[in-house]
C-alpha positions, 0 to 999 in steps of 0.5 A, a space after each residue: 565458504 569462499 565465493 571468490 573462485 566462481 566470481 573470478 571465473 564468471 565475472 573476471 574479478 581479480 585476486 586482489 579484490 577486497 572481501 567482506 564477511 557476511 552472515 545470512 538470517 531470516 525472520 520468516 519461518 517459510 524461508 529455508 534455513 542455512 547453516 549458521 556460518 560466516 561467508 567470505 565474499 568479494 565486494 564485487 559480488 552482486 545480488 545474483 552472486 549471493 543468490 547462487 551462494 545461498 541456493 548452493 548452500 541450501 542444496 548441500 543440506 537439502 537434496 529436494 531444494 529447488 532454486 529460489 530467488 531471495 531479496 537481500 536486505 542490509 539494514 533498511 535497504 535492499 541490495 540492488 548493486 554490487 556490495 562495493 557500491 552499496 557499502 560506499 553509498 550507505 557507508 556500511 561498516 565492514 570491520 565487523 561481520 555484515 548481517 544480511 536478511 533473506 526475504 523470499 523474492 516475488 515476480 515483478 508486476 507485468 502489464 495485463 490490461 490497458 483500458 481507455 476511459 472518457 476522462 481522468 480516472 480518480 478512483 478505481 476498485 477491483 471486483 472479484 479479481 478482475 476488471 470489467 467494462 460495462 454500465 453501472 446501474 444506479 440503485 441508491 442516491 445518498 443525499 446530504 453533503 454540501 460539496 464534492 464527495 472525496 471518498 466512500 467506504 462500505 463495511 464488510 456486510 454491505 449494510 453501512 457506508 461512510 463518506 467524506 467530503 470537501 465540506 469537511 464532514 463524514 456521513 454514515 449511511 444505512 444501505 439495508 434494503 429493509 431500511 425505511 427510516 432514512 428514505 428521503 421524501 419531500 413534504 406533501 408527496 403522495 404515493 411515495 412508498 409505491 414509487 420507491 419500489 419502482 424507482 431509485 431510492 434516495 437516502 439521507 445520512 443516519 449520522 453526520 460527524 464533524 471534526 476535520 478542518 479541511 477536506 476529508 481525503 480518505 476513509 476506511 473501516 477499522 478492521 479490528 473494532 466494529 463501528 470504528 473508522 479512520 479518516 484522513 484529511 488535508 488538515 494534516 490529521 488521521 482520526 479514529 472515530 467511534 461511529 455509534 457515539 459519533 465522536 473522536 477516539 484518537 488523532 494522528 498528526 502528520 507533517 503535511 496534508 494527507 491524500 490517502 490512507 490504507 489499513 492492513 486487515 491483519 497487522 492494523 498498520 496504516 500506510 499513508 500518503 501526503 502532499 509530498 513524495 514520501 509514504 509514511 507508516 503509522 501504528 494507530 495502536 501506539 500511544 504516541 500517535 505522532 511518531 512515524 514508524 517508517 518513511 519510504 524514500 523513492 518517488 521524485 518530483 510531485 506528491 504521492 496520490 494513493 497507497 494500498 496494502 497487499 491484502 495477502 502480505 502485511 509487508 507489501 504496499 503500492 504507492 502511485 504518484 504525480 511523478 507518473 510512476 508506481 512503486 511496490 514496497 516492502 516495509 522492511 526496506 524504506 530506502 529502496 522499493 521492490 519494483 517500479 511500475 511504469 506505463 502512464 503518460 500523466 499523473 497517477 491518481 489512484 490505485 487498488 490491490 486485491 489478491 491477484 491484481 494491482 490497478 492504477 488510474 491516471 490523468 492520461 484517461 487510462 486504467 492499467 492493471 498488473 
């Protein structure tokens, strides 16, 4: 099939323009299949032109087909320019047939809410698919760290929490309402039990775990093994812990201080951010845990503060940076992001992603959702 005629008509391309042979494929079962054919395409073709070609080809064999937008992946990069520009930039070999992967496209994030905060926003969470403004009621005080707390993670049934601190320690806390063993009491207190029913409970940790040599920057429960958790630190490591044995299971060594980690609930892959501009992907189940599975190039000037997976898609994550931008990525493309997220006027310090929303917090004292 030749794309020359429609392109000459729409874009005014010349008949002398160079052509390249392309074949399309997809690893996703949900993507409609097309005949195993080679297409002769002018190098002036862009993503929209190739989408037109794909939709017309599918429609020819499926009358019920409705046009869809595809992202087109060549090697490790999405096509964002003309084929000619892409081939020149990435030095793509064109003497053989060019294999292009079809990935179902998604809509770009759209700004929804802009919430003013009284100070820098260093942490944000999305509850029940929406953001609410209100007053948090103190229910429990967890007392034990000697310096600032950097991160907290609660397990799925809300019975345990883990915290990490600048004091380099992790602490495990019992959140069960029936727990009496870890209630903090001063010696000589009278009627303590009576007051505990009326006042905020103060608790001490069940376990304190040491092992990091610098501050703990992020912590997450292990999605595939109960009683295990992962923490990242400024000591350049990500550590898997057995919380019941209070011991280290494995350790990933990184190139720089880690600022954040996010573990995908189904794939188990860890996306990480460091004190540089490059999010990095690790497989904690790989025996050689020092190997970076993938590095994602795109942020400029400064470092990535936070990374979060899309819980509904094992290929997508978001990163936010001190360069004031956020980026939505597909792990199949390490050299070009899906979309850029703009709007903050200062460093972006944190991010969250649930089924429907992405939220970001910044040193400009705002929370934005998309």
